[in-house]
CHARMM-style PDB file with segment names, atoms N, HN, CA, C and O in Angstrom:
ATOM      1  N   ALA     1       0.980 -19.935 -65.263  1.00  0.00      PROA
ATOM      2  CA  ALA     1      -0.472 -19.851 -65.287  1.00  0.00      PROA
ATOM      3  C   ALA     1      -1.041 -20.521 -66.528  1.00  0.00      PROA
ATOM      4  O   ALA     1      -2.161 -21.029 -66.487  1.00  0.00      PROA
ATOM      5  N   MET     2      -0.307 -20.535 -67.618  1.00  0.00      PROA
ATOM      6  HN  MET     2       0.603 -20.122 -67.651  1.00  0.00      PROA
ATOM      7  CA  MET     2      -0.860 -21.062 -68.862  1.00  0.00      PROA
ATOM      8  C   MET     2      -0.754 -22.576 -68.983  1.00  0.00      PROA
ATOM      9  O   MET     2      -1.362 -23.150 -69.886  1.00  0.00      PROA
ATOM     10  N   VAL     3      -0.022 -23.230 -68.128  1.00  0.00      PROA
ATOM     11  HN  VAL     3       0.472 -22.763 -67.394  1.00  0.00      PROA
ATOM     12  CA  VAL     3       0.120 -24.680 -68.213  1.00  0.00      PROA
ATOM     13  C   VAL     3      -1.219 -25.361 -67.986  1.00  0.00      PROA
ATOM     14  O   VAL     3      -1.507 -26.384 -68.607  1.00  0.00      PROA
ATOM     15  N   LYS     4      -2.038 -24.807 -67.104  1.00  0.00      PROA
ATOM     16  HN  LYS     4      -1.804 -23.976 -66.600  1.00  0.00      PROA
ATOM     17  CA  LYS     4      -3.312 -25.422 -66.757  1.00  0.00      PROA
ATOM     18  C   LYS     4      -4.477 -24.899 -67.586  1.00  0.00      PROA
ATOM     19  O   LYS     4      -5.607 -25.332 -67.361  1.00  0.00      PROA
ATOM     20  N   HSD     5      -4.265 -24.013 -68.512  1.00  0.00      PROA
ATOM     21  HN  HSD     5      -3.347 -23.661 -68.695  1.00  0.00      PROA
ATOM     22  CA  HSD     5      -5.314 -23.432 -69.353  1.00  0.00      PROA
ATOM     23  C   HSD     5      -6.453 -22.881 -68.505  1.00  0.00      PROA
ATOM     24  O   HSD     5      -7.545 -23.450 -68.500  1.00  0.00      PROA
ATOM     25  N   PRO     6      -6.219 -21.784 -67.789  1.00  0.00      PROA
ATOM     26  CA  PRO     6      -7.258 -21.232 -66.913  1.00  0.00      PROA
ATOM     27  C   PRO     6      -8.442 -20.705 -67.724  1.00  0.00      PROA
ATOM     28  O   PRO     6      -8.268 -20.304 -68.875  1.00  0.00      PROA
ATOM     29  N   PRO     7      -9.645 -20.700 -67.142  1.00  0.00      PROA
ATOM     30  CA  PRO     7     -10.800 -20.169 -67.864  1.00  0.00      PROA
ATOM     31  C   PRO     7     -10.746 -18.650 -68.017  1.00  0.00      PROA
ATOM     32  O   PRO     7     -11.363 -18.095 -68.926  1.00  0.00      PROA
ATOM     33  N   LEU     8     -10.005 -17.972 -67.124  1.00  0.00      PROA
ATOM     34  HN  LEU     8      -9.504 -18.422 -66.385  1.00  0.00      PROA
ATOM     35  CA  LEU     8      -9.870 -16.516 -67.173  1.00  0.00      PROA
ATOM     36  C   LEU     8      -8.412 -16.136 -66.954  1.00  0.00      PROA
ATOM     37  O   LEU     8      -7.772 -16.594 -66.008  1.00  0.00      PROA
ATOM     38  N   LEU     9      -7.900 -15.294 -67.840  1.00  0.00      PROA
ATOM     39  HN  LEU     9      -8.420 -14.921 -68.608  1.00  0.00      PROA
ATOM     40  CA  LEU     9      -6.535 -14.797 -67.725  1.00  0.00      PROA
ATOM     41  C   LEU     9      -6.598 -13.272 -67.671  1.00  0.00      PROA
ATOM     42  O   LEU     9      -7.071 -12.636 -68.612  1.00  0.00      PROA
ATOM     43  N   ILE    10      -6.123 -12.686 -66.574  1.00  0.00      PROA
ATOM     44  HN  ILE    10      -5.738 -13.202 -65.809  1.00  0.00      PROA
ATOM     45  CA  ILE    10      -6.134 -11.234 -66.407  1.00  0.00      PROA
ATOM     46  C   ILE    10      -4.724 -10.705 -66.653  1.00  0.00      PROA
ATOM     47  O   ILE    10      -3.778 -11.081 -65.962  1.00  0.00      PROA
ATOM     48  N   LEU    11      -4.598  -9.828 -67.648  1.00  0.00      PROA
ATOM     49  HN  LEU    11      -5.367  -9.523 -68.210  1.00  0.00      PROA
ATOM     50  CA  LEU    11      -3.306  -9.254 -68.025  1.00  0.00      PROA
ATOM     51  C   LEU    11      -3.380  -7.740 -67.877  1.00  0.00      PROA
ATOM     52  O   LEU    11      -4.069  -7.075 -68.650  1.00  0.00      PROA
ATOM     53  N   ASP    12      -2.683  -7.198 -66.903  1.00  0.00      PROA
ATOM     54  HN  ASP    12      -2.122  -7.738 -66.276  1.00  0.00      PROA
ATOM     55  CA  ASP    12      -2.659  -5.755 -66.664  1.00  0.00      PROA
ATOM     56  C   ASP    12      -1.317  -5.203 -67.134  1.00  0.00      PROA
ATOM     57  O   ASP    12      -0.289  -5.388 -66.483  1.00  0.00      PROA
ATOM     58  N   GLU    13      -1.350  -4.525 -68.275  1.00  0.00      PROA
ATOM     59  HN  GLU    13      -2.185  -4.375 -68.803  1.00  0.00      PROA
ATOM     60  CA  GLU    13      -0.144  -3.939 -68.863  1.00  0.00      PROA
ATOM     61  C   GLU    13       0.970  -4.976 -69.050  1.00  0.00      PROA
ATOM     62  O   GLU    13       2.074  -4.771 -68.545  1.00  0.00      PROA
ATOM     63  N   PRO    14       0.717  -6.072 -69.752  1.00  0.00      PROA
ATOM     64  CA  PRO    14       1.731  -7.117 -69.885  1.00  0.00      PROA
ATOM     65  C   PRO    14       2.964  -6.698 -70.688  1.00  0.00      PROA
ATOM     66  O   PRO    14       4.003  -7.354 -70.602  1.00  0.00      PROA
ATOM     67  N   CYS    15       2.865  -5.623 -71.461  1.00  0.00      PROA
ATOM     68  HN  CYS    15       2.021  -5.091 -71.530  1.00  0.00      PROA
ATOM     69  CA  CYS    15       4.000  -5.197 -72.289  1.00  0.00      PROA
ATOM     70  C   CYS    15       4.746  -4.001 -71.705  1.00  0.00      PROA
ATOM     71  O   CYS    15       5.688  -3.499 -72.319  1.00  0.00      PROA
ATOM     72  N   LEU    16       4.339  -3.548 -70.543  1.00  0.00      PROA
ATOM     73  HN  LEU    16       3.574  -3.956 -70.045  1.00  0.00      PROA
ATOM     74  CA  LEU    16       4.966  -2.385 -69.925  1.00  0.00      PROA
ATOM     75  C   LEU    16       6.445  -2.643 -69.667  1.00  0.00      PROA
ATOM     76  O   LEU    16       6.805  -3.621 -69.011  1.00  0.00      PROA
ATOM     77  N   GLY    17       7.294  -1.771 -70.180  1.00  0.00      PROA
ATOM     78  HN  GLY    17       7.002  -0.977 -70.712  1.00  0.00      PROA
ATOM     79  CA  GLY    17       8.730  -1.872 -69.953  1.00  0.00      PROA
ATOM     80  C   GLY    17       9.467  -2.810 -70.889  1.00  0.00      PROA
ATOM     81  O   GLY    17      10.678  -2.982 -70.756  1.00  0.00      PROA
ATOM     82  N   LEU    18       8.762  -3.423 -71.834  1.00  0.00      PROA
ATOM     83  HN  LEU    18       7.778  -3.284 -71.942  1.00  0.00      PROA
ATOM     84  CA  LEU    18       9.423  -4.344 -72.765  1.00  0.00      PROA
ATOM     85  C   LEU    18       9.953  -3.598 -73.984  1.00  0.00      PROA
ATOM     86  O   LEU    18       9.383  -2.589 -74.401  1.00  0.00      PROA
ATOM     87  N   ASP    19      11.043  -4.099 -74.550  1.00  0.00      PROA
ATOM     88  HN  ASP    19      11.505  -4.919 -74.212  1.00  0.00      PROA
ATOM     89  CA  ASP    19      11.515  -3.546 -75.813  1.00  0.00      PROA
ATOM     90  C   ASP    19      10.574  -4.022 -76.919  1.00  0.00      PROA
ATOM     91  O   ASP    19       9.725  -4.884 -76.689  1.00  0.00      PROA
ATOM     92  N   ASP    20      10.725  -3.460 -78.116  1.00  0.00      PROA
ATOM     93  HN  ASP    20      11.415  -2.760 -78.302  1.00  0.00      PROA
ATOM     94  CA  ASP    20       9.796  -3.742 -79.212  1.00  0.00      PROA
ATOM     95  C   ASP    20       9.752  -5.226 -79.569  1.00  0.00      PROA
ATOM     96  O   ASP    20       8.673  -5.767 -79.809  1.00  0.00      PROA
ATOM     97  N   MET    21      10.898  -5.886 -79.609  1.00  0.00      PROA
ATOM     98  HN  MET    21      11.774  -5.446 -79.414  1.00  0.00      PROA
ATOM     99  CA  MET    21      10.933  -7.301 -79.979  1.00  0.00      PROA
ATOM    100  C   MET    21      10.145  -8.152 -78.978  1.00  0.00      PROA
ATOM    101  O   MET    21       9.329  -8.984 -79.375  1.00  0.00      PROA
ATOM    102  N   ASN    22      10.389  -7.945 -77.696  1.00  0.00      PROA
ATOM    103  HN  ASN    22      11.053  -7.270 -77.374  1.00  0.00      PROA
ATOM    104  CA  ASN    22       9.691  -8.728 -76.684  1.00  0.00      PROA
ATOM    105  C   ASN    22       8.216  -8.350 -76.583  1.00  0.00      PROA
ATOM    106  O   ASN    22       7.375  -9.193 -76.272  1.00  0.00      PROA
ATOM    107  N   ARG    23       7.902  -7.082 -76.846  1.00  0.00      PROA
ATOM    108  HN  ARG    23       8.585  -6.397 -77.100  1.00  0.00      PROA
ATOM    109  CA  ARG    23       6.501  -6.660 -76.870  1.00  0.00      PROA
ATOM    110  C   ARG    23       5.744  -7.404 -77.961  1.00  0.00      PROA
ATOM    111  O   ARG    23       4.620  -7.856 -77.745  1.00  0.00      PROA
ATOM    112  N   GLN    24       6.362  -7.531 -79.135  1.00  0.00      PROA
ATOM    113  HN  GLN    24       7.275  -7.164 -79.311  1.00  0.00      PROA
ATOM    114  CA  GLN    24       5.735  -8.264 -80.233  1.00  0.00      PROA
ATOM    115  C   GLN    24       5.554  -9.745 -79.890  1.00  0.00      PROA
ATOM    116  O   GLN    24       4.545 -10.347 -80.257  1.00  0.00      PROA
ATOM    117  N   LEU    25       6.520 -10.326 -79.193  1.00  0.00      PROA
ATOM    118  HN  LEU    25       7.339  -9.836 -78.895  1.00  0.00      PROA
ATOM    119  CA  LEU    25       6.401 -11.726 -78.773  1.00  0.00      PROA
ATOM    120  C   LEU    25       5.240 -11.917 -77.805  1.00  0.00      PROA
ATOM    121  O   LEU    25       4.474 -12.873 -77.929  1.00  0.00      PROA
ATOM    122  N   VAL    26       5.111 -11.014 -76.851  1.00  0.00      PROA
ATOM    123  HN  VAL    26       5.733 -10.238 -76.751  1.00  0.00      PROA
ATOM    124  CA  VAL    26       4.011 -11.106 -75.885  1.00  0.00      PROA
ATOM    125  C   VAL    26       2.667 -10.924 -76.583  1.00  0.00      PROA
ATOM    126  O   VAL    26       1.726 -11.669 -76.312  1.00  0.00      PROA
ATOM    127  N   LEU    27       2.568  -9.946 -77.475  1.00  0.00      PROA
ATOM    128  HN  LEU    27       3.333  -9.341 -77.696  1.00  0.00      PROA
ATOM    129  CA  LEU    27       1.320  -9.723 -78.202  1.00  0.00      PROA
ATOM    130  C   LEU    27       0.950 -10.931 -79.056  1.00  0.00      PROA
ATOM    131  O   LEU    27      -0.225 -11.285 -79.149  1.00  0.00      PROA
ATOM    132  N   ALA    28       1.934 -11.561 -79.675  1.00  0.00      PROA
ATOM    133  HN  ALA    28       2.889 -11.273 -79.599  1.00  0.00      PROA
ATOM    134  CA  ALA    28       1.673 -12.766 -80.473  1.00  0.00      PROA
ATOM    135  C   ALA    28       1.171 -13.903 -79.589  1.00  0.00      PROA
ATOM    136  O   ALA    28       0.274 -14.645 -79.990  1.00  0.00      PROA
ATOM    137  N   LEU    29       1.730 -14.047 -78.407  1.00  0.00      PROA
ATOM    138  HN  LEU    29       2.459 -13.445 -78.082  1.00  0.00      PROA
ATOM    139  CA  LEU    29       1.274 -15.084 -77.481  1.00  0.00      PROA
ATOM    140  C   LEU    29      -0.163 -14.817 -77.037  1.00  0.00      PROA
ATOM    141  O   LEU    29      -0.968 -15.745 -76.956  1.00  0.00      PROA
ATOM    142  N   ILE    30      -0.487 -13.567 -76.753  1.00  0.00      PROA
ATOM    143  HN  ILE    30       0.167 -12.813 -76.819  1.00  0.00      PROA
ATOM    144  CA  ILE    30      -1.855 -13.218 -76.362  1.00  0.00      PROA
ATOM    145  C   ILE    30      -2.821 -13.502 -77.507  1.00  0.00      PROA
ATOM    146  O   ILE    30      -3.919 -14.009 -77.279  1.00  0.00      PROA
ATOM    147  N   GLU    31      -2.424 -13.180 -78.732  1.00  0.00      PROA
ATOM    148  HN  GLU    31      -1.532 -12.767 -78.917  1.00  0.00      PROA
ATOM    149  CA  GLU    31      -3.264 -13.479 -79.895  1.00  0.00      PROA
ATOM    150  C   GLU    31      -3.510 -14.975 -80.015  1.00  0.00      PROA
ATOM    151  O   GLU    31      -4.623 -15.394 -80.330  1.00  0.00      PROA
ATOM    152  N   LYS    32      -2.490 -15.781 -79.769  1.00  0.00      PROA
ATOM    153  HN  LYS    32      -1.586 -15.440 -79.514  1.00  0.00      PROA
ATOM    154  CA  LYS    32      -2.631 -17.237 -79.833  1.00  0.00      PROA
ATOM    155  C   LYS    32      -3.603 -17.729 -78.765  1.00  0.00      PROA
ATOM    156  O   LYS    32      -4.429 -18.603 -79.028  1.00  0.00      PROA
ATOM    157  N   ILE    33      -3.506 -17.173 -77.571  1.00  0.00      PROA
ATOM    158  HN  ILE    33      -2.835 -16.463 -77.357  1.00  0.00      PROA
ATOM    159  CA  ILE    33      -4.415 -17.549 -76.488  1.00  0.00      PROA
ATOM    160  C   ILE    33      -5.850 -17.184 -76.859  1.00  0.00      PROA
ATOM    161  O   ILE    33      -6.767 -17.978 -76.648  1.00  0.00      PROA
ATOM    162  N   CYS    34      -6.048 -15.987 -77.410  1.00  0.00      PROA
ATOM    163  HN  CYS    34      -5.303 -15.342 -77.581  1.00  0.00      PROA
ATOM    164  CA  CYS    34      -7.386 -15.540 -77.811  1.00  0.00      PROA
ATOM    165  C   CYS    34      -7.960 -16.414 -78.924  1.00  0.00      PROA
ATOM    166  O   CYS    34      -9.164 -16.666 -78.957  1.00  0.00      PROA
ATOM    167  N   ALA    35      -7.117 -16.867 -79.819  1.00  0.00      PROA
ATOM    168  HN  ALA    35      -6.139 -16.662 -79.792  1.00  0.00      PROA
ATOM    169  CA  ALA    35      -7.574 -17.693 -80.940  1.00  0.00      PROA
ATOM    170  C   ALA    35      -8.030 -19.067 -80.481  1.00  0.00      PROA
ATOM    171  O   ALA    35      -8.856 -19.697 -81.142  1.00  0.00      PROA
ATOM    172  N   GLY    36      -7.504 -19.543 -79.354  1.00  0.00      PROA
ATOM    173  HN  GLY    36      -6.833 -19.032 -78.817  1.00  0.00      PROA
ATOM    174  CA  GLY    36      -7.853 -20.867 -78.864  1.00  0.00      PROA
ATOM    175  C   GLY    36      -9.265 -20.983 -78.337  1.00  0.00      PROA
ATOM    176  O   GLY    36      -9.800 -22.090 -78.272  1.00  0.00      PROA
ATOM    177  N   LYS    37      -9.881 -19.895 -77.964  1.00  0.00      PROA
ATOM    178  HN  LYS    37      -9.447 -18.996 -78.017  1.00  0.00      PROA
ATOM    179  CA  LYS    37     -11.260 -19.839 -77.478  1.00  0.00      PROA
ATOM    180  C   LYS    37     -11.494 -20.624 -76.191  1.00  0.00      PROA
ATOM    181  O   LYS    37     -12.644 -20.784 -75.780  1.00  0.00      PROA
ATOM    182  N   GLU    38     -10.446 -21.115 -75.547  1.00  0.00      PROA
ATOM    183  HN  GLU    38      -9.512 -20.985 -75.881  1.00  0.00      PROA
ATOM    184  CA  GLU    38     -10.611 -21.866 -74.308  1.00  0.00      PROA
ATOM    185  C   GLU    38     -10.455 -20.968 -73.084  1.00  0.00      PROA
ATOM    186  O   GLU    38     -10.875 -21.336 -71.987  1.00  0.00      PROA
ATOM    187  N   THR    39      -9.860 -19.804 -73.264  1.00  0.00      PROA
ATOM    188  HN  THR    39      -9.519 -19.504 -74.155  1.00  0.00      PROA
ATOM    189  CA  THR    39      -9.569 -18.901 -72.155  1.00  0.00      PROA
ATOM    190  C   THR    39     -10.118 -17.515 -72.460  1.00  0.00      PROA
ATOM    191  O   THR    39      -9.887 -16.971 -73.539  1.00  0.00      PROA
ATOM    192  N   THR    40     -10.845 -16.951 -71.508  1.00  0.00      PROA
ATOM    193  HN  THR    40     -11.034 -17.393 -70.631  1.00  0.00      PROA
ATOM    194  CA  THR    40     -11.279 -15.564 -71.602  1.00  0.00      PROA
ATOM    195  C   THR    40     -10.117 -14.698 -71.131  1.00  0.00      PROA
ATOM    196  O   THR    40      -9.550 -14.934 -70.065  1.00  0.00      PROA
ATOM    197  N   VAL    41      -9.768 -13.694 -71.931  1.00  0.00      PROA
ATOM    198  HN  VAL    41     -10.229 -13.502 -72.797  1.00  0.00      PROA
ATOM    199  CA  VAL    41      -8.637 -12.830 -71.608  1.00  0.00      PROA
ATOM    200  C   VAL    41      -9.147 -11.426 -71.307  1.00  0.00      PROA
ATOM    201  O   VAL    41      -9.814 -10.806 -72.135  1.00  0.00      PROA
ATOM    202  N   LEU    42      -8.829 -10.934 -70.115  1.00  0.00      PROA
ATOM    203  HN  LEU    42      -8.287 -11.438 -69.442  1.00  0.00      PROA
ATOM    204  CA  LEU    42      -9.081  -9.544 -69.754  1.00  0.00      PROA
ATOM    205  C   LEU    42      -7.745  -8.825 -69.891  1.00  0.00      PROA
ATOM    206  O   LEU    42      -6.832  -9.027 -69.091  1.00  0.00      PROA
ATOM    207  N   TYR    43      -7.646  -7.986 -70.912  1.00  0.00      PROA
ATOM    208  HN  TYR    43      -8.388  -7.822 -71.562  1.00  0.00      PROA
ATOM    209  CA  TYR    43      -6.382  -7.356 -71.294  1.00  0.00      PROA
ATOM    210  C   TYR    43      -6.489  -5.856 -71.062  1.00  0.00      PROA
ATOM    211  O   TYR    43      -7.261  -5.177 -71.739  1.00  0.00      PROA
ATOM    212  N   VAL    44      -5.728  -5.337 -70.119  1.00  0.00      PROA
ATOM    213  HN  VAL    44      -5.101  -5.888 -69.568  1.00  0.00      PROA
ATOM    214  CA  VAL    44      -5.728  -3.909 -69.801  1.00  0.00      PROA
ATOM    215  C   VAL    44      -4.471  -3.288 -70.397  1.00  0.00      PROA
ATOM    216  O   VAL    44      -3.361  -3.779 -70.195  1.00  0.00      PROA
ATOM    217  N   ASN    45      -4.669  -2.193 -71.140  1.00  0.00      PROA
ATOM    218  HN  ASN    45      -5.572  -1.795 -71.304  1.00  0.00      PROA
ATOM    219  CA  ASN    45      -3.551  -1.583 -71.841  1.00  0.00      PROA
ATOM    220  C   ASN    45      -3.839  -0.098 -72.046  1.00  0.00      PROA
ATOM    221  O   ASN    45      -4.984   0.285 -72.286  1.00  0.00      PROA
ATOM    222  N   HSD    46      -2.823   0.723 -71.954  1.00  0.00      PROA
ATOM    223  HN  HSD    46      -1.893   0.412 -71.760  1.00  0.00      PROA
ATOM    224  CA  HSD    46      -2.978   2.157 -72.176  1.00  0.00      PROA
ATOM    225  C   HSD    46      -2.431   2.605 -73.529  1.00  0.00      PROA
ATOM    226  O   HSD    46      -2.384   3.805 -73.801  1.00  0.00      PROA
ATOM    227  N   HSD    47      -2.024   1.685 -74.368  1.00  0.00      PROA
ATOM    228  HN  HSD    47      -2.062   0.711 -74.148  1.00  0.00      PROA
ATOM    229  CA  HSD    47      -1.414   2.033 -75.651  1.00  0.00      PROA
ATOM    230  C   HSD    47      -2.239   1.454 -76.795  1.00  0.00      PROA
ATOM    231  O   HSD    47      -2.304   0.238 -76.971  1.00  0.00      PROA
ATOM    232  N   ALA    48      -2.866   2.333 -77.569  1.00  0.00      PROA
ATOM    233  HN  ALA    48      -2.814   3.321 -77.426  1.00  0.00      PROA
ATOM    234  CA  ALA    48      -3.737   1.904 -78.663  1.00  0.00      PROA
ATOM    235  C   ALA    48      -2.989   1.100 -79.720  1.00  0.00      PROA
ATOM    236  O   ALA    48      -3.592   0.281 -80.414  1.00  0.00      PROA
ATOM    237  N   GLU    49      -1.690   1.322 -79.849  1.00  0.00      PROA
ATOM    238  HN  GLU    49      -1.200   1.986 -79.285  1.00  0.00      PROA
ATOM    239  CA  GLU    49      -0.927   0.599 -80.878  1.00  0.00      PROA
ATOM    240  C   GLU    49      -0.742  -0.880 -80.538  1.00  0.00      PROA
ATOM    241  O   GLU    49      -0.356  -1.666 -81.403  1.00  0.00      PROA
ATOM    242  N   ASP    50      -1.010  -1.262 -79.307  1.00  0.00      PROA
ATOM    243  HN  ASP    50      -1.324  -0.624 -78.605  1.00  0.00      PROA
ATOM    244  CA  ASP    50      -0.867  -2.664 -78.897  1.00  0.00      PROA
ATOM    245  C   ASP    50      -2.190  -3.416 -79.009  1.00  0.00      PROA
ATOM    246  O   ASP    50      -2.588  -4.127 -78.086  1.00  0.00      PROA
ATOM    247  N   GLN    51      -2.862  -3.255 -80.132  1.00  0.00      PROA
ATOM    248  HN  GLN    51      -2.539  -2.678 -80.882  1.00  0.00      PROA
ATOM    249  CA  GLN    51      -4.117  -3.963 -80.362  1.00  0.00      PROA
ATOM    250  C   GLN    51      -3.851  -5.444 -80.580  1.00  0.00      PROA
ATOM    251  O   GLN    51      -2.806  -5.827 -81.108  1.00  0.00      PROA
ATOM    252  N   ILE    52      -4.794  -6.264 -80.174  1.00  0.00      PROA
ATOM    253  HN  ILE    52      -5.642  -5.953 -79.746  1.00  0.00      PROA
ATOM    254  CA  ILE    52      -4.674  -7.710 -80.294  1.00  0.00      PROA
ATOM    255  C   ILE    52      -5.649  -8.199 -81.357  1.00  0.00      PROA
ATOM    256  O   ILE    52      -6.846  -7.922 -81.278  1.00  0.00      PROA
ATOM    257  N   ALA    53      -5.144  -8.922 -82.348  1.00  0.00      PROA
ATOM    258  HN  ALA    53      -4.172  -9.147 -82.412  1.00  0.00      PROA
ATOM    259  CA  ALA    53      -6.009  -9.504 -83.372  1.00  0.00      PROA
ATOM    260  C   ALA    53      -6.820 -10.634 -82.751  1.00  0.00      PROA
ATOM    261  O   ALA    53      -6.331 -11.350 -81.877  1.00  0.00      PROA
ATOM    262  N   GLY    54      -8.041 -10.790 -83.198  1.00  0.00      PROA
ATOM    263  HN  GLY    54      -8.439 -10.209 -83.908  1.00  0.00      PROA
ATOM    264  CA  GLY    54      -8.866 -11.896 -82.739  1.00  0.00      PROA
ATOM    265  C   GLY    54      -9.717 -11.600 -81.520  1.00  0.00      PROA
ATOM    266  O   GLY    54     -10.418 -12.484 -81.029  1.00  0.00      PROA
ATOM    267  N   ILE    55      -9.668 -10.374 -81.024  1.00  0.00      PROA
ATOM    268  HN  ILE    55      -9.098  -9.656 -81.423  1.00  0.00      PROA
ATOM    269  CA  ILE    55     -10.498 -10.025 -79.875  1.00  0.00      PROA
ATOM    270  C   ILE    55     -11.943  -9.875 -80.345  1.00  0.00      PROA
ATOM    271  O   ILE    55     -12.222  -9.162 -81.309  1.00  0.00      PROA
ATOM    272  N   GLU    56     -12.856 -10.554 -79.653  1.00  0.00      PROA
ATOM    273  HN  GLU    56     -12.629 -11.132 -78.870  1.00  0.00      PROA
ATOM    274  CA  GLU    56     -14.264 -10.504 -80.029  1.00  0.00      PROA
ATOM    275  C   GLU    56     -14.964  -9.264 -79.485  1.00  0.00      PROA
ATOM    276  O   GLU    56     -15.830  -8.703 -80.156  1.00  0.00      PROA
ATOM    277  N   HSD    57     -14.604  -8.827 -78.280  1.00  0.00      PROA
ATOM    278  HN  HSD    57     -13.900  -9.283 -77.735  1.00  0.00      PROA
ATOM    279  CA  HSD    57     -15.232  -7.674 -77.650  1.00  0.00      PROA
ATOM    280  C   HSD    57     -14.149  -6.821 -77.006  1.00  0.00      PROA
ATOM    281  O   HSD    57     -13.168  -7.341 -76.472  1.00  0.00      PROA
ATOM    282  N   TYR    58     -14.334  -5.527 -77.061  1.00  0.00      PROA
ATOM    283  HN  TYR    58     -15.130  -5.106 -77.495  1.00  0.00      PROA
ATOM    284  CA  TYR    58     -13.397  -4.657 -76.362  1.00  0.00      PROA
ATOM    285  C   TYR    58     -14.135  -3.427 -75.856  1.00  0.00      PROA
ATOM    286  O   TYR    58     -15.201  -3.077 -76.363  1.00  0.00      PROA
ATOM    287  N   LEU    59     -13.567  -2.788 -74.868  1.00  0.00      PROA
ATOM    288  HN  LEU    59     -12.702  -3.072 -74.456  1.00  0.00      PROA
ATOM    289  CA  LEU    59     -14.114  -1.576 -74.283  1.00  0.00      PROA
ATOM    290  C   LEU    59     -12.990  -0.557 -74.224  1.00  0.00      PROA
ATOM    291  O   LEU    59     -11.942  -0.813 -73.632  1.00  0.00      PROA
ATOM    292  N   ALA    60     -13.207   0.584 -74.832  1.00  0.00      PROA
ATOM    293  HN  ALA    60     -14.059   0.792 -75.313  1.00  0.00      PROA
ATOM    294  CA  ALA    60     -12.201   1.647 -74.821  1.00  0.00      PROA
ATOM    295  C   ALA    60     -12.695   2.775 -73.923  1.00  0.00      PROA
ATOM    296  O   ALA    60     -13.802   3.283 -74.103  1.00  0.00      PROA
ATOM    297  N   LEU    61     -11.881   3.155 -72.972  1.00  0.00      PROA
ATOM    298  HN  LEU    61     -10.982   2.742 -72.826  1.00  0.00      PROA
ATOM    299  CA  LEU    61     -12.198   4.274 -72.088  1.00  0.00      PROA
ATOM    300  C   LEU    61     -11.333   5.457 -72.479  1.00  0.00      PROA
ATOM    301  O   LEU    61     -10.127   5.316 -72.684  1.00  0.00      PROA
ATOM    302  N   GLU    62     -11.950   6.616 -72.581  1.00  0.00      PROA
ATOM    303  HN  GLU    62     -12.930   6.731 -72.415  1.00  0.00      PROA
ATOM    304  CA  GLU    62     -11.217   7.814 -72.944  1.00  0.00      PROA
ATOM    305  C   GLU    62     -11.300   8.829 -71.815  1.00  0.00      PROA
ATOM    306  O   GLU    62     -12.308   8.923 -71.116  1.00  0.00      PROA
ATOM    307  N   LYS    63     -10.236   9.575 -71.653  1.00  0.00      PROA
ATOM    308  HN  LYS    63      -9.417   9.498 -72.221  1.00  0.00      PROA
ATOM    309  CA  LYS    63     -10.202  10.610 -70.626  1.00  0.00      PROA
ATOM    310  C   LYS    63     -11.273  11.657 -70.914  1.00  0.00      PROA
ATOM    311  O   LYS    63     -11.461  12.066 -72.060  1.00  0.00      PROA
ATOM    312  N   ASN    64     -11.970  12.085 -69.870  1.00  0.00      PROA
ATOM    313  HN  ASN    64     -11.817  11.752 -68.939  1.00  0.00      PROA
ATOM    314  CA  ASN    64     -13.014  13.112 -69.952  1.00  0.00      PROA
ATOM    315  C   ASN    64     -14.182  12.709 -70.840  1.00  0.00      PROA
ATOM    316  O   ASN    64     -14.889  13.574 -71.358  1.00  0.00      PROA
ATOM    317  N   ALA    65     -14.393  11.412 -71.024  1.00  0.00      PROA
ATOM    318  HN  ALA    65     -13.818  10.709 -70.604  1.00  0.00      PROA
ATOM    319  CA  ALA    65     -15.514  10.971 -71.875  1.00  0.00      PROA
ATOM    320  C   ALA    65     -16.751  10.707 -71.052  1.00  0.00      PROA
ATOM    321  OT1 ALA    65     -17.787  10.330 -71.599  1.00  0.00      PROA
TER     322      ALA     65
END
């Protein structure tokens, strides 16, 4: 999907089931994509520790909120 530089990239739990090393690699790749400003990234994640640097806007949903 990234070869063509899509205008929108939807990532639903991209780190689910990965070990720590591979999770860090995926997060670094997402940060690089976000820094390029050519692709809008919709990143869905249930783990607050997997924050992405360089995100301009985010929405956090909390249970019972």
